[in-house]
Every structure is written in structure tokens, then in C-alpha cells.
C-alpha positions as a printed Julia matrix, in Angstrom:
385×3 Matrix{Float64}:
 181.18   -64.22  140.92
 182.79   -65.09  137.86
 186.13   -65.87  138.14
 188.13   -65.97  135.34
 191.74   -66.14  136.72
 194.1    -68.95  135.17
 195.69   -71.39  137.59
 198.83   -73.0   137.08
 197.9    -75.88  135.41
 196.12   -73.74  133.14
 198.79   -70.71  132.71
 201.41   -74.25  132.06
 198.94   -74.98  128.95
 198.87   -71.62  127.52
 201.81   -70.45  128.3
 202.95   -74.13  125.78
 200.59   -72.94  122.7
 201.66   -70.19  122.76
 205.48   -71.32  122.72
 204.56   -73.23  119.82
 202.67   -70.58  118.02
 205.66   -68.96  118.14
 208.12   -71.59  117.64
 206.22   -73.26  114.91
 203.56   -70.78  113.11
 204.98   -67.91  112.78
 208.18   -68.42  111.02
 206.04   -69.79  107.82
 203.26   -68.2   108.44
 203.89   -65.37  105.6
 205.01   -67.7   103.15
 202.2    -70.19  104.19
 199.79   -67.27  102.85
 201.55   -66.74  100.23
 201.8    -70.51   98.4
 198.71   -71.89   99.96
 200.58   -74.55  101.65
 198.39   -76.96  103.72
 200.36   -77.23  107.27
 200.2    -80.76  107.58
 203.6    -81.45  109.73
 202.56   -78.67  111.94
 199.36   -79.88  112.54
 200.75   -84.16  113.65
 203.28   -81.79  116.02
 200.13   -80.11  117.46
 198.41   -83.72  117.88
 201.49   -85.34  119.91
 200.85   -82.39  122.34
 197.51   -82.29  123.11
 196.7    -78.86  120.84
 194.39   -80.77  118.18
 191.68   -81.74  120.19
 191.48   -79.92  123.38
 187.54   -79.5   124.04
 187.09   -83.13  123.66
 186.51   -85.16  126.74
 189.86   -87.36  127.57
 187.58   -90.72  127.43
 187.54   -89.93  124.04
 191.27   -89.34  123.41
 190.64   -85.31  123.58
 192.72   -82.82  126.36
 189.29   -82.13  127.9
 189.29   -78.87  128.28
 186.65   -76.82  129.64
 185.11   -74.53  126.24
 186.44   -71.28  128.49
 189.96   -72.82  128.45
 189.77   -74.05  124.84
 188.81   -70.17  124.03
 191.98   -69.1   125.59
 194.09   -71.41  123.63
 192.15   -70.91  119.93
 193.1    -66.87  120.75
 196.62   -67.97  121.66
 196.94   -70.16  118.61
 195.23   -67.79  116.2
 197.52   -64.88  117.1
 200.65   -65.95  114.73
 198.34   -67.12  112.26
 194.62   -67.63  112.05
 194.46   -70.27  109.12
 197.04   -72.23  110.42
 195.56   -72.39  113.5
 192.62   -73.34  111.9
 193.8    -75.85  110.52
 194.47   -77.66  113.73
 190.89   -76.16  115.56
 188.89   -76.77  112.83
 187.4    -80.13  113.52
 185.43   -78.58  116.67
 182.48   -77.95  114.55
 182.02   -80.72  113.06
 182.67   -82.9   116.27
 180.74   -80.9   118.24
 177.54   -81.8   116.33
 178.75   -85.63  116.93
 178.83   -85.33  120.14
 176.08   -83.55  120.74
 173.95   -86.25  118.75
 175.42   -89.4   118.95
 175.11   -92.06  121.08
 178.13   -93.19  123.43
 179.03   -96.17  120.61
 178.87   -93.62  117.97
 181.18   -91.35  119.72
 183.62   -94.08  120.33
 183.77   -95.26  116.82
 183.53   -91.61  114.88
 185.62   -89.31  117.64
 187.78   -92.01  119.54
 188.67   -93.37  115.69
 190.02   -89.89  115.16
 191.69   -88.43  118.24
 194.55   -91.45  118.16
 196.48   -90.2   115.79
 196.55   -86.65  113.59
 192.91   -86.95  111.91
 190.72   -84.07  110.89
 187.4    -83.46  109.91
 185.03   -80.72  108.08
 181.1    -79.97  108.22
 179.51   -80.55  105.22
 176.03   -77.87  105.54
 176.66   -74.52  102.98
 175.15   -75.99   99.51
 175.43   -73.26   96.46
 171.58   -72.41   96.82
 171.8    -73.05  100.98
 173.64   -71.03  102.9
 172.04   -69.01  105.22
 168.73   -70.88  104.39
 170.01   -73.9   104.81
 165.82   -75.36  104.64
 166.12   -74.95  101.24
 169.23   -77.62  100.62
 169.1    -80.29   97.92
 171.55   -82.66   99.27
 169.21   -85.81   99.7
 169.24   -88.81  101.78
 167.06   -91.23  100.32
 165.92   -94.4   102.83
 165.83   -97.82  101.29
 164.86  -100.24  104.15
 168.12   -99.82  106.72
 169.93   -98.14  104.41
 170.13   -94.17  103.53
 171.42   -92.91  100.13
 172.56   -89.67   99.6
 173.46   -87.39   97.18
 174.08   -83.7    96.62
 176.86   -81.08   96.5
 178.25   -78.89   99.22
 180.07   -76.68   98.89
 183.07   -73.46  100.31
 183.65   -77.12  103.21
 186.4    -75.77  105.43
 189.39   -78.47  105.38
 187.13   -80.5   102.71
 190.12   -81.38  100.72
 192.1    -83.4   104.05
 188.97   -84.48  106.13
 189.54   -87.84  107.42
 185.84   -87.55  109.27
 183.08   -85.61  107.78
 179.79   -84.35  109.47
 177.04   -84.21  107.22
 173.92   -82.91  106.74
 171.27   -84.07  104.36
 167.25   -83.64  104.05
 165.08   -86.93  103.8
 162.19   -84.39  102.94
 162.57   -81.38  101.28
 158.67   -79.94  101.87
 159.58   -80.2   106.08
 162.28   -77.57  105.25
 164.89   -77.68  108.42
 162.72   -80.38  109.88
 163.66   -82.57  107.35
 167.79   -82.04  107.06
 169.57   -85.1   109.66
 173.16   -85.2   110.74
 175.48   -88.32  109.2
 178.98   -88.79  110.45
 180.94   -90.73  107.23
 184.43   -91.6   107.21
 185.95   -90.26  103.97
 186.8    -93.25  102.71
 183.11   -94.61  102.23
 182.52   -94.81   98.71
 181.0    -92.14   96.26
 182.83   -89.02   98.05
 184.66   -86.5    96.08
 186.5    -83.74   95.83
 185.02   -80.88   93.51
 186.49   -77.38   93.16
 189.14   -76.26   95.32
 189.08   -72.4    96.3
 191.46   -69.58   95.74
 190.77   -67.32   99.04
 191.73   -64.01   99.93
 192.72   -64.9   103.28
 193.51   -67.95  105.07
 194.93   -69.31  101.92
 197.09   -71.87  104.34
 193.6    -73.55  105.2
 191.87   -75.08  101.87
 187.85   -74.84  101.25
 186.76   -77.43   98.68
 183.61   -78.56   97.12
 182.29   -81.75   98.11
 180.73   -84.38   95.71
 178.04   -86.87   97.26
 177.08   -89.38   94.81
 175.23   -93.18   95.62
 176.95   -92.75   99.06
 175.54   -95.41  101.09
 175.11   -94.88  104.7
 173.46   -96.95  107.7
 171.27   -95.84  110.45
 174.86   -96.43  112.22
 175.97   -93.08  110.85
 173.01   -91.01  111.37
 173.79   -88.44  114.44
 170.73   -87.4   116.53
 167.98   -89.22  114.8
 166.02   -88.57  111.59
 164.94   -84.67  111.34
 167.09   -83.67  114.3
 170.09   -82.25  111.75
 169.0    -78.59  111.71
 169.45   -78.73  115.88
 172.4    -80.61  115.97
 173.86   -77.55  113.61
 172.49   -75.03  115.79
 173.67   -76.66  118.61
 177.29   -76.35  117.51
 177.21   -73.15  115.63
 176.4    -71.34  118.96
 179.77   -73.04  120.1
 181.55   -72.14  116.86
 180.18   -68.84  117.01
 182.85   -68.45  119.9
 185.33   -70.37  118.64
 185.53   -67.3   115.91
 185.22   -64.48  118.93
 188.99   -65.95  120.48
 189.85   -66.31  116.9
 188.72   -62.91  116.14
 190.29   -61.49  118.94
 194.04   -63.5   118.36
 193.82   -61.39  114.69
 193.55   -57.96  116.75
 195.88   -58.4   119.64
 198.02   -59.43  116.91
 197.18   -56.26  114.87
 197.37   -53.91  117.97
 200.48   -54.96  118.48
 202.06   -54.29  115.16
 200.59   -51.27  115.31
 201.81   -50.38  118.74
 204.99   -51.38  118.05
 205.59   -49.62  114.87
 203.91   -46.58  116.64
 206.74   -46.54  118.89
 209.66   -46.52  116.41
 208.47   -44.58  113.34
 209.79   -41.2   113.3
 208.53   -38.25  111.64
 208.34   -34.94  112.49
 211.48   -35.37  114.95
 209.57   -37.82  117.39
 207.48   -41.47  116.94
 203.83   -41.04  115.45
 202.77   -42.33  118.8
 203.51   -39.49  120.21
 200.84   -37.73  118.41
 197.62   -37.77  119.7
 195.67   -38.93  116.95
 197.42   -42.46  117.07
 196.57   -42.28  120.45
 193.35   -42.24  119.92
 193.11   -44.71  116.96
 195.08   -47.14  119.7
 192.94   -46.76  122.37
 189.27   -47.52  120.3
 191.35   -50.94  118.7
 192.72   -52.02  122.09
 189.24   -51.22  123.91
 187.93   -53.24  120.94
 190.08   -56.44  121.55
 189.42   -56.27  124.85
 185.87   -56.4   125.01
 186.2    -59.31  122.18
 187.76   -60.92  124.52
 185.73   -60.41  127.23
 182.79   -61.68  125.22
 184.13   -65.17  124.41
 184.87   -65.41  128.26
 181.88   -64.82  129.54
 180.08   -66.73  126.73
 182.63   -69.89  126.92
 181.67   -69.61  130.76
 177.42   -69.66  129.83
 178.94   -72.97  127.76
 180.43   -74.68  130.68
 177.53   -74.22  132.52
 174.84   -75.46  130.67
 173.78   -71.8   130.3
 171.83   -70.99  127.09
 173.66   -68.95  125.05
 172.53   -68.54  121.62
 171.9    -64.92  121.59
 175.59   -63.78  123.08
 177.08   -66.68  120.77
 175.42   -64.05  117.79
 176.43   -61.17  119.75
 179.81   -62.47  120.45
 181.05   -63.67  117.41
 179.57   -60.4   115.07
 181.2    -57.86  117.79
 184.27   -59.73  117.91
 184.43   -60.19  113.58
 183.47   -56.34  113.26
 186.32   -55.57  115.85
 188.72   -57.75  114.07
 188.18   -56.16  111.02
 187.92   -52.82  112.84
 191.25   -53.35  114.26
 193.42   -54.64  111.24
 192.36   -52.1   109.06
 193.32   -49.6   111.69
 196.87   -51.13  112.02
 197.21   -50.63  107.93
 196.32   -46.96  109.11
 198.96   -46.29  111.18
 201.51   -48.44  109.37
 200.69   -46.91  106.11
 202.63   -47.14  103.05
 204.42   -50.62  104.78
 201.41   -52.0   105.72
 199.31   -52.16  102.62
 202.34   -53.86  100.86
 202.01   -57.67  100.08
 204.09   -59.57  102.57
 203.74   -57.79  105.6
 202.18   -59.21  108.92
 199.33   -56.34  108.84
 198.21   -57.13  105.24
 197.63   -60.62  105.93
 195.22   -60.2   108.68
 193.6    -57.06  107.63
 192.49   -60.31  104.91
 192.13   -62.96  107.2
 189.69   -60.63  109.78
 187.11   -60.8   106.86
 186.48   -63.76  106.72
 185.75   -63.95  110.51
 182.45   -61.37  109.68
 181.25   -64.29  106.91
 181.93   -67.82  108.04
 179.68   -69.59  111.03
 176.91   -67.26  109.93
 177.21   -64.15  108.44
 177.33   -60.82  110.41
 174.31   -59.96  108.97
 172.49   -63.3   110.23
 174.08   -63.21  113.69
 172.4    -59.96  113.91
 169.01   -61.07  113.37
 169.36   -64.46  115.83
 170.87   -61.46  118.34
 168.03   -59.36  117.5
 165.48   -62.21  117.75
 166.98   -63.28  121.54
 166.45   -59.06  122.34
 163.02   -59.75  122.05
 161.61   -62.43  123.42
 164.38   -61.54  126.04
 166.68   -64.68  126.38
 169.91   -62.84  126.83
 169.71   -63.11  130.68
 172.51   -64.23  132.22
 171.83   -63.89  135.78
């Protein structure tokens, strides 16, 4: 029997996360979205409370939470603003790949150094011509003796402007496709790394997204994670975890939209009564709640599988595609329930609707995730017990 009840310590940490989000994130969410403000001071406060590196083991400076605990806290933080919360949690994708493939020495050097003070990381996989199809990436790592010389361009890199540690994927042999890809952990101050175009986005506006340019970046074996040709495998394993993370992010967005819509339905009076009394609104709220609860159940299940070392690539893909589609549906319906007041700039649900769209795109588009999930059905890898 899977038990998702929380002990007293877990409840206390969850309440701390909720309190932090309500106190530090909620008051500035609309302003930071409008101005595109990077929430550095909020991130520093979160770091002091242990809210930044929740799933990194304690021996490397993290909080040492299980995956289930980490995802529960992720939902709570994303409830008030997913963009600001993503600044606090964005490092987990990059550090996840490093933790999976790194040696003990590399973990201490790269992860330990990052967690001891407020620092962050970014995951550098996507290129202009290599998005879902990573096998055609052009960023090249040329081996010269015991060195690797990296040249290339990465795009749409979340936290690319401010990240202190880069988890970079580059190919050593383009003819091998994904089997030629390597993973490197690179400190930001390594010579040859430059920020290119900084994107202006529809949503998630408090989180920066940028191009990163690599010009003759010289690396050693100390930077290579998991061995030559192991990069794609590490990326996919990290993305399994990341997709469950997006499930929790999406759930936080959906829950906030549902709560805003329900509050409005209880107070907006038309035809002499609150609109929440009308059956048509009941049906919408019921569907919104069902989608949100199902999304939560999916990240709890897949988080439990990760904690128990059960392969969950199929389940993670299904959870991500379902929850992100649910968040898009729930936020759209929240705007519909609130009508004109929900459609206006500066309202919570208008922002939520824009933010929800990205969840259907990053960590693999939902079309790609459906391909992964479909293959899992055909190969019968989707089994919990």
C-alpha cells in the first residue's frame, strides 16, 4: 500500500514552504511578471531556509528530501508564482544529470560548491536546429589530447543569464547521433562562454531564458560527466525527473487558478445570486478540480517510483503531458468563469493562463511526451506493480 500521508517534520516543512510563498512571492508576483524582474533576493532567502536544493543529498549541501517530498514542496512554491518558484528550483534538472553520472569527487566539486552559498545551474541541451531531435545537435566537443575544446550555440536556456554552473551537452561525433553526445559540468567563469540573445517571453517572465555561446571553451576530463558518449542517456534520465517536476509545477498553477475561480464564483452576483449557484459553473469547477487532483496523484505516484528506483520514463511522460494539459484547461476555464475581469492584464488568472502554456512545451513538448508514453504502452513498460 502506497502511503502518501506526511509525518510531522514533512508537514512542518510544507507549511514553511507555503508560508514563504505567501509572504515573499505572492506580493510581488504580478509586478515581477510585468517588469520581468529576476528575483535574486527572494532566491537568497529561500536558500537560507533550505528551499532551493531540496532533492540534493545532505552530504552535498542539499536538504536531502525524497522525490515525493520535493515535488510536494514544488507544488506549494509554484502555487503563488511559477516563474519565481522556478528560479528557486531550476537547478534540479542540471544537478540531476550531474548527480546521476558524476563521480564522488565531481559531485563534491560541482554540486557541493554550488550549494554552500546561493548559486544556481542551467541545463544546456536545446539548439536552434536540435530541439526534440537532440541527435542532430551541432555544439561540438573536439578532443585534443586530454582536453575537450567546445564550440557551439545553445538556445532557450532557462536561467542562462545567471547560472553559475552549466550542464552542457555536446557531441564528439555527429555521425553517431545521440550516441556521440557527452555531458560536461562547467563553471560559469570558464573562458569562452558568452550570453547571446535574451528572450522576451509570453509567460514565466521573472525567469530569464537566453542563448549561450561557446567559443573555444577548454575543458578537461574533470568536466566530463559519465564518460564519452553517455550524455544523451544522462539527459533522458534527468528529464524523467524533470517531467515529474513539471507535473508538480502544473498542479500548483492549476490549484491556484481553481481557487481564484471558486472565490470569484462565490462572490460575483448576477441575476440576484452568486454565479457559483448556477449548474453550468458547477460543472466547470468540478472538472477543474478533478483535473487538478488527478495531476497531483500522478506526481505522487511517479515520485514514489523514483524513490523506489522503479523505472518510470513512461509514467513521467504521461504525468507531464496530462498535468500540463490540465493546467492549460483549468487556467483557461478560470479566465472564462471570471470573464472580463479575468481577461485583463494584471489579474492573477490572466498571468496563470500565460504561465501554463510553457508547461506544455518545456521538458519535452507534449507531442514528444505522447510519443514516449505511446512507446511505453506498446513495450509494456508501464507497470506499477
